[in-house]
N, C-alpha and C positions, 0 to 999 in steps of 0.2 A: 444278632450275635454273628461274629465273624467266623467263618470256617477257615482254619489254617491248613494249608497244604501240608501233607505228611509225605516224607520221602523215606523209603526203606533203605537200609544199609547197602544192599546189593545195587540199588539204583544209583545211590550216591557214588559208589565205587565206579560204576559204568560211566557216569557223567564226568567224574574226575579223570578217568582214563581217556575220555574223549577230549579232554582239555577245556571243558566248559569253564568260563570265567566266574567261578563261584567264590563267594566270600564265606568262609567257614568260621562262624562265630561261636566259640566255646564259652558258655556262660557259667562254667563250674568255678569253684574256688581254686586259687593257685596250687594248693597242695594236690588237688585232684588232677589238675592239668599236668603237673609234674609227674604224676603216677603213670599216666597214659594219655595220648592225644593223637588225633588224626594229623598226619603231616600237612603243614601249610595252614593249620587252623590258628586263629587269633584268640587268645584268652582275655576275656572281658567279663569278670564276675557279674552275675545278675544284678546285684545291688548298685553297680556302677553304670549300667546301661543308660539310664535317663540322663546322667550328667555328661556322658560321652557319646550321645546320640550322633553328633556331627562326625565322629570317627568312623561311623558305619556307612559304607557306600550305598547310595540309592540307585546306582546305575547298573546293578547286576543282582542276581539272586543271592540272598543271604540265607545260609543254612544254619539254623540254631541247633546247638549241641549241648547236652548235659549228660548226666549219668544214665538215667532211664527214660528221658524224654518229657518229664513233667515241668521242670524249670524252663527248659527251652521252649516248650509249648507256650508258656506264659510270656516269655520274652518275644516270641514270634507274634503273638497276639498284640502285645504292646507296640511292636514295630509297625504292624499293620495300622493300628490306631494313629500312629505318627506319620503315616503316609508311605512307609516302606512296604508296599504291597507285594513285593517279590520275596518276602520272608517265608521260609519253610521250616518245618520241624523235622529233625532226624528221629523217626519213630524208633523207640527203644533205646535211644541215646548211644553213648559210646559203648555201653555194654552189648548192645546188638551188633555194633560194628566189630567189637572184639570177637564175638561169637561166630559171626558169619563171614566177615571179610579178613580179619587179622587174628586168627586163632592163637598166635604166639604173643599177642599183646597182653601186658599185665592187666588183671582185673581186680576190682575191689568191691 
């Protein structure tokens, strides 16, 4: 079983502030992404990931994001199986981000 690295919202914010070249892959549905999103993230719904695997960069860490961290955990696991071993999961998802990093962000 693959152990997927987890990143806390606070750590993600620090890494973004440092300018690390992260690829923020938001795997929620478009309506969810339209409600709230981390600036710079790319929306690619979970069900489309296998067909669009070539759109995901392999040369930098990929941080997978969803609402609470369940779907993104599954996608990060899939990416690891496909050889994208720098994939990480945002623990607690966008909800944790809104709670800890961006308290004014809309929540659902």
